[in-house]
Every structure is written in structure tokens, then in C-alpha cells.
N, C-alpha and C positions, 0 to 999 in steps of 0.2 A: 622562357618556356623550355627552350632546348637544354639549358643548364639543369632544370628540374628532371628532364628526361634523362640526361646523363647521369645524374646522381641516382636516379631510380634504377638504372642498369648497374651501377657500381654497387648498390645496396643488395641487389640480387646476386651479382657476380663480382665480388670485390677484387679479383685478380684480372678482370677484364681490361683490354687496352682500349680506353675510350678518349676520343678527342673531339672537343667542341672548337670550331674555328669559324670566323666570319669569312665570307668569300674574298673580301679585299686582303685579309691576312694570308689566306691561301695563295692568292696571286703573288704577294710579297715574299712568301716563303719559296715559292717556285722560282721567282726571278733571282733571288739570292743563291738558290741552288745552281741555277744556270751560270750565274757569274762566278761562282766559286768552283765551278766543274764538279758539283756534287749531286748530280741528278740521279745517279744510281742509288745513293743513300736516301734521297727524297722518295723515290719510287718504292724503295723497300720499307721505308717508314710507314707511308700511307697504306701500303697493301698488306701490312702486318696488323692493322687495326681490327679490333673486334666490332667497334662501332664508330662510325664517322658522322658527325653532326655538323652541317654547314648551314650558317645563317646567310639569308639575303643572297640567294644564288642568281637573282636577277642582274648582280654586278658582273657576272661572267660574259654578259652581252658584249659583243665586238671584240672579246679577248680570244682570238682563235687558238693560240698556242695553249693558253689555260683550258679551254674547252677540250682540245685534244688530249691533253694529259689527263684532265679529270674524267674523260670518256674512258680511258683505259683503267684508271683506278677504280671507277664506278663498276666496270665489267669484272674486275679482278674480285673485288669485294662481294659482289652479287653472285658470282659463280661459286665462291667458297662459303655462301650462306651467312656472311657478315651482315651487320645492320647498317643502313644508310638512311639518315634522317635529314631532310632539307627543308628550308623555309624560303618563302619568296613573298612579295607584296602583291602577287597575282598568280592566277592558275598557271601551270607550265606552258600550256598551249598558247597562253597570251604574252609570254615573254619574247620580245622581239630580238632579232640578231643573236638567236642562239641556235645551233645547228640541229636540224630536225632529228638526227639520231639521238642527241642528247635529250631533246624534249620527249621523244619516244620512251626513252629509259626513265625519265622522271615520272612518266605515267604508268610504269609497270607496279608500282606500289599503290597504297592506299592515299588518295588525294582528298583532303578535308579542309574546308574553309573555317578558320578561327574568326568567328564574328564578335563584334562588340557585344558586351553582355546586355540582356534586355533590362527593361526598367526594374522589374522585380528583383532580378539578380543584383543590379546596381545598388538597390536599396538595402538589400540583405548584406552586401559587402560593406557598405558604410557603416550599418549598425554593428556588424561584427567587429570592424576596425575600431570603432568608438568605444566598444566594450573593452577591446584590448588595451586601449589608451586610457581607461577609466574616465571616459567622457559621457556626460549625460546628454546624448543627442536625441531630441524628440523624433518620433517617426515622421511627422509632418515635415520636419526640416531635412530628414534624410531623402524624402520624396522630392522636395524642392531642389535639392542639389542634384539628385539622379536624373530628374526631368531636363536639367540644363547641361549636365556634363555627360556626354554619351560615348566617348571615343575608347577609353580603356581604362583599366583597373589603376594603372600609375597616375592618370590624371585625377581620378577620384581620391586616391590616397594624398596626393599633393594638396588637393583642395581641403581635405579634412585636416591635414597637418597644419595648414595656414590658419584654418578656423581655431584649432586648439591653441596655437601660439598666440593668436590675437586675444583669445579668452584668458590665457595665462597672463597677458599683459594688461588687459583692461578689467578682467573680472566680469562678473555678471552671468546672466543665463544665455544659453545659445538658442535664439529663436530666428524666424525667417528673416526679420529686418537686420539682426546682427550678421547673418550669413550673407544677405544680399549686399551690404556695405563692405564686408571683409573681402568678398570675391567679385566686387563689382567689375574690375578690369577683365578678369576671366570670363564673367557671364556676357559682358559687352562684346568681347571677341567672338564667343560662341554665336551670339545672336547675329552678328555680322556674317559669319561663315555660312550658316545653314538658314536660307530662307525659302519660302515657297517658289519664288521665282528661280532661285538657283536650282532647286530640285526639278522643276519643270524643264530647265535647260539641260541639265544632266541627263534626265530620263529621255528626253527627246533626242539628244545626240546619241545616246546609247542604242536606242532602238531605231535610229536613223529615220526619225519622223520630224515634223516641225512642231515647235511650241504651239502654234496656232491649231494644229490637229488635236492636241490635248484638250483645247477649250472648244473644239468644234462639236457638232451634233452627230459626228459619224459614229455608226454602229459596227464598223468593221472590226474584226478581232485584232488586227494589226494595230488598231489605235485604241480600242476599248481596254485591252489588258495593260498596256503601258499607262493608260490614264489612271486605271484602278491603282496600279503600283505606285504611281506618283502621288495619289491622294494618300495611300497608306503610309508612305515614306513622310509625307508633309505631317501627318498626325503623330508619327513616331519621333521624328527629328526636330519638330518645332513646338512652340507653345501656343500655336494658333488654334482657336476653337473650330468645331466642325463648320459652323456657318462662314467663318472667315476663310477656311479651305475651299469651301464650296464656291464662294464668290470668286475666288482666284481661278477657278476652273469653269466659271459660268454655270455652275450647278447649284442645287440647294443642298442643305446639310444631310438630308436622308440618303442622298447618292453617295457622299463621302462615308457615312456610316456603314452603307452597304459594302463599300469597297474595303473598309477596315476589317469587316467581318469575313469577306470572301478570300482576300489575298492570303491569309494564313492558311486557309484550305488549299489554295492553289500550291503554295509552297510545300505543303505536306504531300500532295498527290503528285507533283511533277519536279523532278530534280533540276530541270533546266530552269524553272522559275526560281527555285531556291537558290541556284547558282547566280541568276540575274540579280536577285535580292541582295546576296552577299556582295556581289560586285559593286552594286550601287551604294550600299551602305559604306563600304570601304572607300569609295570614291568621295562621297559626301562628308565623310568623317575625317579625311585625310588632313 
């Protein structure tokens, strides 16, 4: 993603000084500069950039000297109107062992969660990629794959490439049985990773309640909202039916259906719920 952003900047401003770097490589660059007594050159280089793109800034945690130097680089670039784009596997305020002054600056710009694509988007991606590869991928097969592989586009492309390679080797049409056999190890792993029980545990821990609360008859908002979110996640991330999900929560299927209808509304109306949803999806899809 950052590479695409960098390429976009260069397409608009071909002479711009743009640097993409992983947080670990930034640290290594700094260590080398200190060792070779070239910190002045290091500082001059980074402060002369038009755009600095740093991947995985959570790796700055516990690196006090790196944080100190990056703090000054950040200030210099920000004060001169340069672009700074950072990525992390969590929101800035959730990164532990990062100085508060850095967290504060990370929050100065636009913070947005890059969520895994939804089902319809995953299907569209598969169909588009299949078309690019001249594959005859039936829509029901695309749905079958998309319903089971939910984490990222790279995973979808990898699965599709495996299906194409197997078809090239064996021949025949691509149907659900063919895909199920070709991707059986990937699908089995996915099934083990995301279960209703795991969703209940993660949601309970996130909201600091007990799993038993999710199954209880409590109507307290502190319990009902997490319960609805857990039900909606179970529908989104597993292949279980509404009745199966309902039984896992000691409810009937109509309660689950209602949760699946209400949670998207909550996410649209309340940014904090949308943030919770993104965090939970990220945790469960990791």
C-alpha cells in the first residue's frame, strides 16, 4: 500500500524526494550512522525528504534513541509542510512503550483503519483476477473461496494462483469440489483459526467481561452490545448457520439475525463501535 502511495506522489511530482522504509530498516540506518559517526548526514538526509513513508512503526517500541531521533525528524518535516505517512498493526494510542509525545504526533494527521475486504469485495477481486488470468471461475466458486478466506487480498490471490496451477496440471473445470480439494490445507487452517468459541473469548477479553456474560440473559448495555457484535462477527467470519450461532449464545436464530442487522447500523452511527469492530476483525484475522 505504501509503495502505491509513493508511486502516486512521484506520478504527480516526478522530482519529489520520496522514501519508503520499514521501521526496522530505519533503526538499522540510524545505528550505522551512529557507528560511522555520520549522524549529521543521517539527519540532513531524512529532513530533506518531501515525503517519508514508514511501515510498521510499532517496531519503534522500547527503542528510546530511535524514538528520540524520529521525533525530531517528524517535527522538522511537519513544520515544513512535508508529507509523513505511517502504518502500524494497531491504532497509535494502542502502541505500548512508545513515548506519549510521539503518540500525540501520530494522531495529528488522519488516522484510518484498513479493514479486510468484505465478502462482496472479495468475490469481485477473485472474479477480476480470474479474468486477468483467463480463468473460467464460476461466481458460486468465487463465493465459496471468499467466504472462507477473509484476511487480505494477497491470500486470495495466492489461493487463486494455486487453483489455476492445479487446473493447468490436471485439466478439467473449476467447481467447488475441485477448489475444496485443491485448497484443503488452507481451508482447514482457516476453520481452526476462527471459531465461534474463539470469537466469544476475544470479544469478552476486549470488552473486559466474561464469556458467560455473552451467554447470559443480562440486558445491560455493557453486555448486550458486545453480545450483538460477537454474533455479527460469528456470521461474518465463520460458516456457521444462524441457528448454530444462536445455540452457541443460548439464543434462537432470530436474535442472531437481529444482531446482524443492527451492528452495521451501530458502526455507521458510532465511530467508537466501528473502531471496536476493526480492532476485533484484525485480531481474529491475524
